[in-house]
MIGURO-445690 format. One record per residue (C-alpha): residue in three letters; x negated, y negated, z. Coordinates in steps of 0.02 Angstrom, whole numbers, plus 50000, padded with zeros to 5 digits. Each point is the difference from the previous one (the first is absolute). Layout:
res | u | v | w
ALA | X | Y | Z
...
***
This chain:
res | u | v | w
MET | 50001 | 49999 | 50001
PHE | 49853 | 49889 | 50038
LEU | 49923 | 50028 | 49834
LYS | 50164 | 49988 | 49905
THR | 50024 | 49818 | 50062
ARG | 49820 | 49954 | 49942
LYS | 49995 | 50083 | 49828
ARG | 49999 | 49834 | 49903
GLU | 49862 | 49929 | 50113
LEU | 49888 | 50158 | 49976
GLY | 50031 | 49992 | 49810
ILE | 49947 | 49818 | 49991
LEU | 49842 | 50043 | 50103
MET | 49956 | 50143 | 49880
MET | 50029 | 49883 | 49847
LEU | 49878 | 49879 | 50080
GLY | 49867 | 50125 | 50004
MET | 50007 | 50095 | 50164
THR | 49927 | 50169 | 49987
LYS | 50089 | 50161 | 50041
TYR | 49879 | 50023 | 50151
GLN | 50034 | 49827 | 50061
LEU | 50187 | 50016 | 49985
LYS | 49992 | 50167 | 50103
ARG | 49891 | 49916 | 50134
LEU | 50124 | 49861 | 50013
ILE | 50148 | 50109 | 50020
PHE | 49909 | 50117 | 50120
PHE | 49942 | 49864 | 50116
GLU | 50163 | 49906 | 49993
ASN | 50091 | 50164 | 50055
ILE | 49869 | 50030 | 50137
MET | 50022 | 49823 | 50071
ILE | 50193 | 50020 | 49996
GLY | 49982 | 50172 | 50088
ILE | 49883 | 49931 | 50136
GLY | 50117 | 49854 | 50032
ALA | 50148 | 50120 | 50008
ILE | 49906 | 50111 | 50123
ILE | 49952 | 49857 | 50116
PHE | 50176 | 49922 | 49994
GLY | 50084 | 50166 | 50026
ILE | 49890 | 50048 | 50151
LEU | 50021 | 49829 | 50077
SER | 50195 | 50006 | 49973
GLY | 50005 | 50177 | 50066
MET | 49906 | 49950 | 50162
LEU | 50122 | 49851 | 50023
PHE | 50155 | 50108 | 49973
SER | 49936 | 50148 | 50099
GLY | 49990 | 49888 | 50153
VAL | 50186 | 49952 | 49974
LEU | 50045 | 50184 | 49977
ILE | 49900 | 50056 | 50151
PHE | 50091 | 49874 | 50105
ALA | 50174 | 50040 | 49927
ALA | 49996 | 50186 | 49978
PRO | 50014 | 50048 | 50192
MET | 50154 | 49883 | 50020
ILE | 50085 | 50060 | 49841
LEU | 49969 | 50187 | 50035
LYS | 50023 | 49981 | 50188
LEU | 49829 | 50078 | 50032
ASP | 49935 | 50011 | 50180
ILE | 49823 | 49964 | 49941
SER | 49922 | 49829 | 49960
LEU | 49888 | 49992 | 49848
SER | 49842 | 49890 | 50010
TYR | 49941 | 49906 | 49848
TYR | 49833 | 50057 | 49930
ILE | 49899 | 49984 | 49838
PRO | 49969 | 50177 | 49924
MET | 49832 | 49975 | 49918
LYS | 49993 | 50173 | 49932
ALA | 50164 | 49983 | 49913
ILE | 49947 | 49834 | 49931
VAL | 49840 | 50066 | 49931
VAL | 50081 | 50157 | 49924
THR | 50142 | 49898 | 49923
SER | 49883 | 49870 | 49927
ILE | 49885 | 50138 | 49925
MET | 50142 | 50102 | 49926
PHE | 50085 | 49847 | 49922
PHE | 49838 | 49934 | 49938
ILE | 49967 | 50162 | 49911
LEU | 50181 | 49996 | 49926
PHE | 49972 | 49825 | 49934
MET | 49833 | 50048 | 49928
ILE | 50088 | 50139 | 49904
ILE | 50136 | 49883 | 49945
SER | 49872 | 49866 | 49944
LEU | 49906 | 50127 | 49898
PHE | 50157 | 50067 | 49918
SER | 50060 | 49820 | 49963
ALA | 49831 | 49952 | 49921
GLY | 50010 | 50151 | 49891
MET | 50170 | 49954 | 49932
ILE | 49928 | 49858 | 49894
ARG | 49936 | 50043 | 49830
LYS | 49895 | 49885 | 49888
ASN | 50094 | 50042 | 49843
LYS | 50167 | 49939 | 50073
ILE | 49964 | 49812 | 50008
MET | 50152 | 49954 | 49901
LYS | 50114 | 50118 | 50102
LEU | 49938 | 49916 | 50158
PHE | 50023 | 49828 | 49923
ARG | 50177 | 50036 | 49952
GLY | 50030 | 50069 | 50177
SER | 50174 | 50081 | 50021
ALA | 50074 | 49898 | 49857
GLU | 49952 | 50136 | 49879
ALA | 50151 | 50086 | 49917
LYS | 50040 | 50169 | 50072
PRO | 50097 | 50141 | 49905
GLU | 50169 | 50030 | 50077
PRO | 49991 | 50143 | 50131
LYS | 50072 | 50164 | 49945
ALA | 50082 | 50123 | 50125
SER | 50000 | 50187 | 49981
ILE | 50173 | 50072 | 50015
ILE | 49930 | 50162 | 50059
SER | 49895 | 49916 | 50135
SER | 50149 | 49893 | 50051
ILE | 50112 | 50154 | 50021
LEU | 49857 | 50087 | 50096
ALA | 49990 | 49851 | 50124
VAL | 50192 | 50022 | 50035
VAL | 49979 | 50188 | 50013
LEU | 49847 | 49995 | 50117
LEU | 50079 | 49869 | 50115
SER | 50166 | 50090 | 50009
ALA | 49912 | 50164 | 50035
GLY | 49894 | 49927 | 50135
TYR | 50154 | 49918 | 50086
ILE | 50109 | 50156 | 49983
GLY | 49857 | 50113 | 50070
ALA | 49975 | 49878 | 50150
LEU | 50186 | 49979 | 50037
LEU | 50048 | 50184 | 49987
SER | 49854 | 50060 | 50114
HIS | 50033 | 50032 | 50186
GLY | 49889 | 50056 | 50139
ALA | 49834 | 50073 | 49957
MET | 50039 | 49997 | 49818
VAL | 49976 | 49809 | 49999
PHE | 49818 | 50026 | 50048
ILE | 49979 | 50129 | 49865
MET | 50077 | 49884 | 49871
MET | 49893 | 49844 | 50055
ILE | 49855 | 50022 | 49877
PRO | 50106 | 50047 | 49843
VAL | 50130 | 49867 | 50030
THR | 49864 | 49867 | 50030
THR | 49910 | 50053 | 49840
VAL | 50151 | 49993 | 49888
VAL | 50065 | 49838 | 50072
THR | 49833 | 49917 | 49977
ILE | 49983 | 50051 | 49822
GLY | 50185 | 49949 | 49970
THR | 49965 | 49829 | 50081
TYR | 49853 | 49965 | 49877
LEU | 50101 | 50054 | 49848
LEU | 50142 | 49890 | 50063
TYR | 49898 | 49842 | 49984
LYS | 49893 | 50053 | 49850
GLN | 50140 | 50075 | 49890
LEU | 50176 | 49997 | 50069
SER | 50000 | 49812 | 50042
VAL | 49945 | 49958 | 49823
PHE | 50131 | 50118 | 49928
ILE | 50141 | 49913 | 50105
ILE | 49944 | 49827 | 49946
ARG | 50005 | 50048 | 49817
LEU | 50175 | 50070 | 50026
CYS | 50048 | 49835 | 50077
LYS | 49927 | 49906 | 49850
LYS | 50104 | 50109 | 49878
SER | 50159 | 49939 | 50082
LYS | 50023 | 49831 | 49910
ARG | 50144 | 49950 | 50112
PHE | 49889 | 50006 | 50150
TYR | 49836 | 49951 | 49919
TRP | 50065 | 49841 | 49919
THR | 50091 | 49939 | 50160
GLN | 49938 | 49838 | 50074
THR | 49816 | 50020 | 50050
ASN | 49995 | 50192 | 49991
ILE | 49894 | 49991 | 49838
ILE | 49868 | 49902 | 50093
THR | 50001 | 50114 | 50150
LEU | 49987 | 50160 | 49900
SER | 49886 | 49933 | 49860
ASP | 49839 | 50054 | 50083
LEU | 50063 | 50099 | 50143
ALA | 49952 | 50163 | 49917
TYR | 49820 | 49937 | 49982
ARG | 49998 | 49950 | 50184
MET | 50069 | 50169 | 50057
ARG | 49874 | 50092 | 49894
ASP | 49855 | 49884 | 50058
ASN | 50049 | 50006 | 50182
ALA | 50045 | 50184 | 50006
ARG | 49848 | 50055 | 50101
MET | 50025 | 49857 | 50122
PHE | 50184 | 50039 | 50019
PHE | 49953 | 50182 | 50025
ILE | 49867 | 49956 | 50138
VAL | 50118 | 49880 | 50086
THR | 50140 | 50131 | 50004
ILE | 49891 | 50140 | 50071
ILE | 49921 | 49891 | 50129
SER | 50171 | 49927 | 50053
THR | 50070 | 50176 | 50009
VAL | 49856 | 50056 | 50112
ALA | 50033 | 49849 | 50111
PHE | 50191 | 50031 | 50012
SER | 49975 | 50189 | 50031
ALA | 49864 | 49974 | 50132
ILE | 50096 | 49865 | 50101
GLY | 50168 | 50093 | 49974
THR | 49921 | 50165 | 50061
LEU | 49932 | 49917 | 50156
VAL | 50157 | 49909 | 50042
GLY | 50102 | 50160 | 49971
PHE | 49890 | 50103 | 50114
ALA | 50013 | 49864 | 50136
SER | 50189 | 50008 | 49985
MET | 50007 | 50188 | 49998
THR | 49889 | 50013 | 50158
LYS | 50105 | 49873 | 50084
GLU | 50159 | 50090 | 49959
ILE | 49923 | 50165 | 50064
MET | 49946 | 49922 | 50163
GLU | 50156 | 49895 | 50033
ARG | 50118 | 50069 | 50125
PRO | 50122 | 49936 | 50133
ILE | 49904 | 50075 | 50141
ALA | 49862 | 49895 | 50077
PHE | 49912 | 50139 | 50102
HIS | 50005 | 50185 | 49974
TYR | 49926 | 50135 | 50118
HIS | 49995 | 50177 | 49940
SER | 49971 | 50134 | 50132
LYS | 49958 | 50184 | 49944
GLN | 50046 | 50147 | 50105
GLY | 49881 | 50029 | 50147
ASN | 49956 | 49815 | 50020
SER | 49954 | 49973 | 50183
ASN | 49979 | 49812 | 49975
GLU | 50174 | 49962 | 49932
SER | 50072 | 49919 | 50156
GLN | 49838 | 49905 | 50030
HIS | 49998 | 49929 | 49826
ILE | 50186 | 49952 | 50007
GLN | 49965 | 49907 | 50160
MET | 49849 | 49917 | 49922
ILE | 50108 | 49945 | 49847
ASP | 50136 | 49929 | 50114
LYS | 49877 | 49903 | 50112
GLY | 49910 | 49928 | 49847
LEU | 50163 | 49937 | 49926
LYS | 50042 | 49924 | 50169
LYS | 49834 | 49924 | 50017
HIS | 50018 | 49905 | 49834
ASN | 50184 | 49954 | 50037
ILE | 50062 | 50106 | 49856
ALA | 50181 | 50048 | 50017
ALA | 50024 | 50176 | 49923
SER | 50148 | 50124 | 49982
LYS | 49944 | 50182 | 50007
THR | 50062 | 50165 | 49949
ASN | 49930 | 50171 | 49987
ILE | 50026 | 50139 | 49873
SER | 49963 | 50184 | 50015
THR | 49952 | 50092 | 49840
LYS | 49972 | 50182 | 49962
LYS | 49891 | 50083 | 49865
THR | 49958 | 50181 | 49951
GLU | 49861 | 50088 | 49897
GLU | 50133 | 50110 | 49922
GLN | 49968 | 49995 | 49812
SER | 50175 | 49947 | 49949
LEU | 50012 | 49861 | 50128
ARG | 49813 | 49946 | 50013
SER | 50029 | 49827 | 49929
ALA | 50158 | 49969 | 50102
THR | 50013 | 49889 | 50158
PHE | 50162 | 50019 | 50102
ILE | 50075 | 49869 | 50115
LYS | 50167 | 50011 | 50093
GLU | 50151 | 49894 | 49960
SER | 50001 | 49904 | 50169
ASP | 49819 | 49942 | 49973
TYR | 50038 | 49942 | 49827
LYS | 50149 | 49902 | 50066
GLU | 49893 | 49915 | 50131
TYR | 49870 | 49956 | 49869
ALA | 50132 | 49928 | 49887
LYS | 50075 | 49901 | 50151
LEU | 49821 | 49929 | 50036
THR | 49961 | 49946 | 49825
GLY | 50171 | 49951 | 49942
GLU | 50000 | 50117 | 49855
PRO | 50155 | 50095 | 49940
PHE | 50037 | 50163 | 50089
ASN | 50055 | 50156 | 49901
THR | 50098 | 50126 | 50097
VAL | 49945 | 50184 | 49977
ALA | 50151 | 50094 | 49933
ASN | 50039 | 50180 | 50021
LYS | 49891 | 50117 | 49899
GLU | 49888 | 49857 | 49948
VAL | 49833 | 49923 | 50044
VAL | 49946 | 49820 | 49965
PHE | 49835 | 49974 | 49904
LEU | 49920 | 49835 | 50042
SER | 49902 | 49954 | 49841
ALA | 49832 | 49913 | 50038
ASN | 50029 | 49889 | 49849
ILE | 49822 | 49949 | 49978
PRO | 49897 | 49974 | 49834
GLY | 49930 | 50159 | 49927
PRO | 50047 | 50151 | 49896
ALA | 50177 | 50059 | 50041
MET | 49995 | 50146 | 50129
LYS | 50098 | 50160 | 49961
GLU | 50170 | 49993 | 50091
ARG | 50098 | 50137 | 50071
LYS | 50181 | 50021 | 49952
GLU | 50034 | 50112 | 50150
ILE | 49905 | 50071 | 50153
THR | 50016 | 50153 | 50107
LEU | 49952 | 49982 | 50189
PRO | 49928 | 50149 | 50089
ASN | 50128 | 50116 | 50088
MET | 50135 | 49928 | 49883
ASN | 50070 | 50097 | 49854
GLU | 50091 | 49853 | 49914
HIS | 49919 | 49876 | 49886
LEU | 50016 | 49815 | 50051
LYS | 50028 | 49870 | 49868
VAL | 49870 | 49854 | 49990
LYS | 50065 | 49825 | 50002
LYS | 49867 | 49871 | 49942
VAL | 49995 | 49833 | 50093
THR | 49883 | 49854 | 49943
SER | 50064 | 49870 | 50121
SER | 49894 | 50057 | 50154
SER | 49819 | 49954 | 50021
LEU | 49975 | 50148 | 50118
GLY | 49938 | 50113 | 49860
LYS | 49859 | 49877 | 49958
ILE | 49946 | 49991 | 50183
LEU | 49999 | 50185 | 50035
ARG | 49918 | 50027 | 49828
GLY | 50079 | 50164 | 49936
ASN | 50156 | 50083 | 49948
VAL | 50106 | 49951 | 50147
TYR | 50169 | 50090 | 50027
VAL | 50132 | 49951 | 50124
ILE | 50094 | 50145 | 50077
SER | 50128 | 50017 | 50139
ASN | 49940 | 50006 | 50180
ASN | 50053 | 50181 | 50015
GLN | 49911 | 50049 | 49843
TYR | 49843 | 49911 | 50060
ASP | 50005 | 50089 | 50168
SER | 50010 | 50166 | 49910
LEU | 49833 | 49975 | 49919
GLN | 49885 | 50089 | 50119
ASP | 49888 | 50138 | 49939
GLY | 49856 | 49935 | 49888
PHE | 50048 | 49815 | 50018
ILE | 49883 | 49870 | 50076
GLU | 50084 | 49847 | 50078
THR | 49920 | 49826 | 50001
LYS | 50061 | 49834 | 50068
ASP | 50000 | 49827 | 49922
TYR | 50018 | 49839 | 50098
MET | 50051 | 49846 | 49901
TYR | 50006 | 49817 | 50048
LYS | 50092 | 49866 | 49910
THR | 49948 | 49819 | 50037
GLU | 50045 | 49824 | 49941
ARG | 49830 | 49985 | 49907
MET | 49900 | 49897 | 50125
LYS | 49832 | 49924 | 49956
ASP | 49906 | 50100 | 50127
GLU | 50049 | 50164 | 49920
ILE | 49837 | 50014 | 49900
GLU | 49896 | 49976 | 50159
ILE | 50098 | 50128 | 50108
GLY | 50007 | 50119 | 49852
LYS | 49808 | 49993 | 49985
GLU | 49979 | 50030 | 50192
LEU | 50116 | 50144 | 50005
THR | 49932 | 50083 | 49837
HIS | 49821 | 49999 | 50075
GLN | 50059 | 50062 | 50176
ILE | 50102 | 50149 | 49922
LYS | 49883 | 50037 | 49856
PRO | 49886 | 50113 | 50104
HIS | 50145 | 50117 | 50034
GLN | 50058 | 50015 | 49817
GLU | 49982 | 50190 | 50006
HIS | 50169 | 50011 | 50089
SER | 50073 | 49830 | 49961
THR | 50002 | 49859 | 49877
PHE | 50047 | 49816 | 50015
SER | 50038 | 49871 | 49867
ALA | 50038 | 49816 | 50013
GLU | 50078 | 49931 | 49844
GLU | 49942 | 49820 | 50013
TYR | 49821 | 50052 | 50044
GLU | 49991 | 50127 | 49864
GLN | 50064 | 49880 | 49869
ASN | 49873 | 49872 | 50059
GLN | 49859 | 50124 | 49983
SER | 50061 | 50049 | 49826
LEU | 50000 | 49816 | 49956
GLN | 49819 | 49980 | 50062
ILE | 49950 | 50139 | 49879
ALA | 50105 | 49967 | 49848
GLY | 50003 | 49803 | 50014
PRO | 49824 | 49972 | 49944
ILE | 50018 | 50128 | 49859
LEU | 50161 | 49914 | 49945
PHE | 49919 | 49829 | 50005
VAL | 49849 | 50059 | 49898
GLY | 50107 | 50088 | 49878
PHE | 50114 | 49849 | 49978
PHE | 49850 | 49884 | 49985
ILE | 49924 | 50107 | 49861
GLY | 50163 | 50011 | 49912
ILE | 50009 | 49807 | 50002
VAL | 49818 | 49986 | 49931
PHE | 50053 | 50118 | 49858
PHE | 50155 | 49891 | 49968
VAL | 49896 | 49840 | 49998
CYS | 49882 | 50087 | 49885
THR | 50138 | 50033 | 49873
GLY | 50054 | 49819 | 50015
SER | 49823 | 49944 | 49960
PHE | 50001 | 50103 | 49843
LEU | 50162 | 49920 | 49939
TYR | 49942 | 49823 | 50049
PHE | 49834 | 50010 | 49904
ARG | 50074 | 50087 | 49853
LEU | 50136 | 49861 | 49988
PHE | 49882 | 49855 | 50002
SER | 49880 | 50084 | 49875
ASP | 50144 | 49989 | 49877
LEU | 50032 | 49816 | 50032
GLU | 49906 | 49938 | 49847
ASP | 50095 | 50121 | 49890
ASP | 50162 | 49935 | 50069
VAL | 49952 | 49817 | 49979
ARG | 49963 | 50031 | 49813
LEU | 50164 | 50099 | 49977
PHE | 50115 | 49878 | 50088
GLU | 49909 | 49847 | 49920
MET | 50058 | 50063 | 49827
ILE | 50172 | 50043 | 50059
ARG | 50019 | 49829 | 50087
LYS | 49981 | 49918 | 49831
VAL | 50158 | 50080 | 49937
GLY | 50105 | 49946 | 50147
LEU | 49961 | 50111 | 50155
THR | 50069 | 49906 | 50151
SER | 49927 | 49997 | 50175
GLY | 50143 | 50103 | 50070
GLU | 49981 | 50132 | 49863
LEU | 49813 | 50009 | 50033
SER | 50029 | 50031 | 50186
LYS | 50131 | 50138 | 49957
VAL | 49883 | 50090 | 49877
VAL | 49852 | 49992 | 50118
THR | 50107 | 50054 | 50147
ILE | 50059 | 50160 | 49904
ARG | 49828 | 50040 | 49947
LEU | 49926 | 49977 | 50178
ALA | 50145 | 50101 | 50074
LEU | 49959 | 50148 | 49884
LEU | 49814 | 49986 | 50041
PHE | 50033 | 50001 | 50188
PHE | 50149 | 50109 | 50024
VAL | 49988 | 50140 | 49870
PRO | 49846 | 50082 | 50083
ILE | 50067 | 49962 | 50178
GLY | 50170 | 50072 | 49946
VAL | 49923 | 50156 | 49934
ALA | 49895 | 50011 | 50156
THR | 50155 | 49980 | 50110
LEU | 50083 | 50141 | 49910
HIS | 49848 | 50112 | 50021
GLY | 49987 | 49958 | 50181
ALA | 50180 | 50028 | 50036
VAL | 49993 | 50170 | 49916
ALA | 49837 | 50047 | 50095
LEU | 50073 | 49948 | 50167
THR | 50162 | 50091 | 49966
ALA | 49899 | 50160 | 49961
LEU | 49903 | 49971 | 50161
GLY | 50159 | 49990 | 50099
GLN | 50066 | 50160 | 49919
MET | 49831 | 50089 | 50051
PHE | 50045 | 49964 | 50184
GLU | 50194 | 50009 | 49973
TYR | 50007 | 49818 | 50063
SER | 50081 | 49857 | 49909
LEU | 49876 | 49853 | 49971
PHE | 50134 | 49895 | 49912
LYS | 49997 | 49863 | 50131
GLU | 49809 | 49995 | 50003
ASN | 49992 | 50005 | 49808
THR | 50125 | 49854 | 49986
VAL | 49903 | 49894 | 50132
VAL | 49828 | 50025 | 49931
LEU | 50044 | 49983 | 49818
SER | 50112 | 49845 | 50038
ILE | 49856 | 49914 | 50087
PHE | 49882 | 50028 | 49857
ILE | 50126 | 49945 | 49870
GLY | 50036 | 49849 | 50106
ILE | 49809 | 49955 | 50007
GLN | 49989 | 50026 | 49814
VAL | 50149 | 49882 | 49967
VAL | 49917 | 49862 | 50102
TYR | 49835 | 50029 | 49917
PHE | 50088 | 49995 | 49824
LEU | 50088 | 49838 | 50044
LEU | 49836 | 49915 | 50057
ILE | 49902 | 50058 | 49848
ARG | 50142 | 49958 | 49882
SER | 50006 | 49823 | 50067
ARG | 49817 | 49976 | 49983
TYR | 49986 | 50076 | 49828
VAL | 50145 | 49904 | 49923
LYS | 49932 | 49839 | 50072
GLN | 49828 | 50030 | 49920
LEU | 50074 | 50050 | 49836
LYS | 50114 | 49848 | 49991
GLU | 49850 | 49887 | 50051
ARG | 49898 | 50072 | 49857
LEU | 50143 | 49982 | 49874
ARG | 50042 | 49825 | 50069
MET | 50180 | 50051 | 50038
HIS | 50100 | 49936 | 50145
***
């Protein structure tokens, strides 16, 4: 792009006698100086913004740690060396692009006539087929199949995307030109006149922007989705949960410890205890049984609907957590009973999530009859009003009971969620930051490409202005062109990202629709703002060059 804007200047220098070697030296050292300046400015800007991020991150993510500002010399040295090598390669490549025998071509610059781009019908159809096949393969896959289909789907969609810009876009534009009613309407003839050339010339850039944007969308959407899924798994109406196994001699001591701890921190809590039974019998190994009276007490504690156990029926409390669907029983047979009991599924109770298993509610008499081969455990549950000291008391009790986890376990929801946030927060922040960097990178591609074509647009509109092009019509034509330049690759990337995140949700059997909508809406919103700013500046410069007001 830098060379494209200076072709005329370089052509004049060669006509005045500059040698091939001198021209290459000039281009090489100009690129090196630009590269060194970019490295210095980039590192200084990074150090400045890193200070802001280090200060803001703990507050945004609610981290318990404070991050101190420091200057990472090793990172600065490595970054400087790697980017300097990159600019060296670019400079050598740029210098090699100039040929002595192309003086007139340089002098004419981009004003040289180009043959009309031709689109291959086969390649255009192949683009549609590859994209459709990739989307269908991704959307129809579930569970582990999503992981298996990842590489083939990514491959065909990538190839299809390149053909979309290189062939299909040109084919669609030519079809639009054939429709005289559309082509000759208002300023459409100006808009479409060289659109095929621009799409073909910018195909690689559009392709790169689309792929980078898709990676950014998918990365951030994945992180946000995992954070949402983890939160849903951990979220429950019970603030504290103590699980006591059979033979636990410290049960009463631990319960007293929990009660005293809550009282010490002035945390009012309602408590209930539930008895559960399990067996190692093959047919019932995954089942956990609780009695109806305990289930009723839990429903009363949490305010959840209570489902009465009917005759010849058991109530199955579905865990309702993200993940592959578990195989569900239609009926169940209890030991010492000859009749089959019908299973009624209930999704309105959180007890299945807390007890983590296939929880079945049976009548009190049926529960008492489960004796031989069954092990009974007890679960004590505390519901509070979500006080601010719950994290602190949760931490204290967890560390006090942890040494006895062979016969008991303790969980505090607020403390566990806070611990999860301490681990996932920085990862989410870094992932989001990298995604933003990728997104800014795509914006830079579009920005520099746009202004590299400014001279061409000035010449084009200067000629059209002489035959009556108004200022309003100029703004309309430029706006449509810029909208295509900005939103076609972002639109395709949004579609790619939505399909990728949908497939990810299907792998875990968890809907990421809300997360998809939020992430993609934010990026599209940023792109709209960026477009409006660039459009305003570009139209202003174009009108100034054309002396139009």
